[in-house]
C-alpha positions in Angstrom: 22.7 32.8 -1.4 24.4 30.5 1.1 23.0 27.0 1.6 21.3 26.3 4.9 23.0 24.0 7.4 22.0 20.4 7.1 20.5 20.6 10.5 18.1 23.4 9.6 15.3 21.6 7.9 14.1 18.2 6.5 14.9 19.2 2.9 18.6 19.8 3.6 18.8 16.7 5.9 17.4 14.4 3.2 19.8 15.9 0.6 22.4 13.5 1.9 22.1 10.0 0.4 23.1 8.1 3.4 20.4 9.8 5.4 17.8 8.9 2.9 19.1 5.3 3.3 18.7 5.4 7.0 15.2 6.8 6.8 14.2 4.2 4.3 15.6 1.4 6.6 13.8 3.0 9.6 10.5 3.2 7.8 9.7 -0.4 8.5 10.6 -0.8 12.0 12.3 0.8 15.1 16.0 -0.1 15.1 19.2 0.1 17.2 22.2 1.9 16.0 24.1 -1.4 15.7 21.3 -2.7 13.3 21.6 0.4 11.2 25.4 0.1 11.0 25.1 -3.4 9.6 22.3 -2.6 7.2 23.8 0.6 5.8 27.4 -0.5 5.9 28.7 2.7 7.6 30.8 2.8 10.7 28.9 3.5 14.0 30.3 7.1 14.4 29.0 8.0 11.0 25.6 6.4 11.5 25.3 8.3 14.9 26.2 11.6 13.3 23.6 11.2 10.7 21.0 10.1 13.2 21.8 13.2 15.1 21.1 15.4 12.1 17.8 13.5 11.4 16.8 13.7 15.1 17.6 17.5 15.2 15.2 18.2 12.3 12.6 15.9 13.7 12.8 13.2 11.0 13.5 10.4 13.4 12.4 9.9 17.1 14.5 8.2 19.7 13.5 6.0 22.5 15.5 4.5 25.3 15.1 0.9 26.2 17.5 0.1 29.0 21.0 0.8 27.6 19.7 0.9 24.0 18.4 3.7 21.8 15.8 2.8 19.5 15.2 5.0 16.4 12.2 5.2 14.2 11.1 7.4 11.3 8.8 10.4 12.2 6.5 10.1 9.1 4.7 13.4 10.0 7.9 15.4 9.8 8.5 13.9 6.3 5.1 15.1 5.0 6.4 18.5 3.7 9.1 16.7 1.6 6.4 14.3 0.3 4.0 17.1 -0.4 6.7 19.0 -2.3 7.6 16.1 -4.4 3.9 15.5 -5.3 4.2 18.7 -7.2 6.3 16.9 -9.8 4.4 13.6 -9.8 2.3 14.6 -12.8 5.4 15.1 -14.9 6.6 11.5 -14.1 3.1 10.1 -14.6 3.0 11.8 -17.9 6.4 10.4 -18.9 5.4 6.8 -17.9 2.2 7.1 -20.0 4.3 8.2 -23.0 6.7 5.2 -22.5 3.8 2.9 -22.3 2.2 4.3 -25.5 5.5 4.0 -27.5 6.0 0.4 -26.4 2.5 -0.5 -27.4 2.8 1.2 -30.8 6.1 -0.6 -31.4 4.4 -3.9 -30.4 1.7 -3.3 -33.1 4.3 -2.3 -35.7 6.5 -5.3 -34.9 4.6 -8.1 -33.2 6.8 -10.7 -31.5 7.3 -13.9 -33.4 6.9 -17.2 -31.7 
């Protein structure tokens, strides 16, 4: 089965690591392209291309402010990705509990000497 184009849905769009970086950076505040370029360390055309993909699938909104375009994350559009990943949260939680239990058991067997 052929893979869907990166512009088709949120899942394909966030599969690219640089787009996830951009989304993370935009999660805090609305930003101009130039700020994203500096923060992410990509050239402006690459950032613009990634923003275009994110905008096409609805993961970011853009607002004009004079000559500037300001981008921000659309948290509602990210919801399906978040809900899907929650399906696997119980596995990670279980793993963390096991790590904690092993560490505590090791501490009981071999208490630190001071």
